[in-house]
Structures are given as structure tokens and as C-alpha cells.
N, C-alpha and C positions, 0 to 999 in steps of 0.2 A: 663872688662864690656861690656857687649852685647849692641847692638843698641836699644833693648826692656828692661824696667827695669820696676819693679811695686813694690810698698809695699803697705801693709794694716795696718794700725790703728784702732784697735778698740776703739772707742771714748766715749764708756759705761764704757770702765775700764781705760781708758788713757793709753793704752801700745799697743805695739804692736801685731799685731796678727801671732804666729809662726804657723808654722805645717800646713798652708793652699795650699790644692793641687790647682795648677793653669795651665791652659792648655792655648796654642795659636792657635787659628784655623783659616781658611781662607777659601774663600768660594770655593765650590765645585759643584756648580749648583744653578738654581735657588731658593731652597730652602734647601740645603745640603752644610755643612761644614766640612772641613777636620782637622785634627789636625796636626800641625806644630811640637810642641815642649812641653812639660809640666815638671813643677818642682814643688816645693812646698818653702814656705817662708821659711826663715832661723829665729834664736832666735829674732831677730830684726825689725819682720813682712818685709826684705826684701828677693825677686828675682832677683839677679844680673847677674846669667848667663842662661836667657830663652834660647838664641839662643847661638849657639858655637861659640866662638871668633872668630871674623872674617865672620861672615856669616852674610849678607844684607838682608832685607827686599825689595820686589820690591813694587813700589809704588802701593796701593791700600788698600782697605778693609779688615779690620781684627778685629778679638774678641778675648778677653780674657773672659775665664770662669774661675770662684773663687768658688771653693765647700766650701760655706760660712757653709752649713748645718751642714756638719760633724765636722766643727770646733765650731758650738754651741753645739751640742751633744755630746761633749767630756767632757763639763762640766754641761750638764743638764740644758742648757740656751734655756727656749721657745723663739721661734723664726720663722721668717715670710719667708724671703726667704731663702730656700735651695742651691741657686746657683746664683749668680751675672753674669750678663754677659755684658760687654763693649767693645761695636763694635767702631773704632777708623777708621781714615785714616792715612794712611803713603804718605807723597807727594815727600819726597828726604832722602837723605842719612844721616838725622842729627839724633840725640837721643831722643827715644821717651819713657819718663817716665809716666805712666798710674796709679797714687796712686789709692787707694781704703779706704774711711773712711766710717767705717762700724759698725753696732750697730743691734742689735738682731731684730728690726723694720723699720730699713731705709739705707739707704746707700748713697753716694754722689762720686764724680770723678771730675777729672780736668785734663788738660793736666800740668804734671810738668817739672822738670827744673832738 
């Protein structure tokens, strides 16, 4: 399992959100971000191999970008947020789990374990 993991739960359906594209970004300038890695959630809504095994993030600010619009469009579900971006801070070499609780018109997140 990589240092950074995520999972998405579709709270409207009460099940994992599979097949959602996720990108990890790092600052590349005052208003720019560069992609470090990307992946897609599995059937359980999880992405456990976003970083190659053994790769560590340096302390700093990062962002996860979730392509939520494409997820909802696959099922013709009206939605408000085509993309969800979550900025977070890595302070050390601990494991960071960033879950996304998602529905068509809202979302929530927290630092998981």
C-alpha cells in the first residue's frame, strides 16, 4: 500500500464509487499545479497504489483531484460538482488516507486512518 490512499463512497447509493479517475498534484508555482500520479478507484471505491511502492511524499501541500462528473454521467445522474479537489498537508512520512464521501450535490472529506 502506498503512503497516500483514498476511497470514495457514494452516500446516495450507499456503496463505493468505482471507476473514478483520481490525480495527485503538487504546487508548480504560485497558481499552478503539476500532476505527480494518477489512478482509478477499484470496485470497492479504493485507490491504494497511487504512489509507486516505496515512494514517499516530501512534506508540503498536495491536492487530490477527483473526476466526479464522469462518474455521475455514466449513470445519467444530474450533478453539481464535475470535479472535486481536496488540498491537504503532508507533515511527515506517516500514512495519509483521504476519503471522499460523495453525492450528486455535495461532498465531505476527513483525514482517515
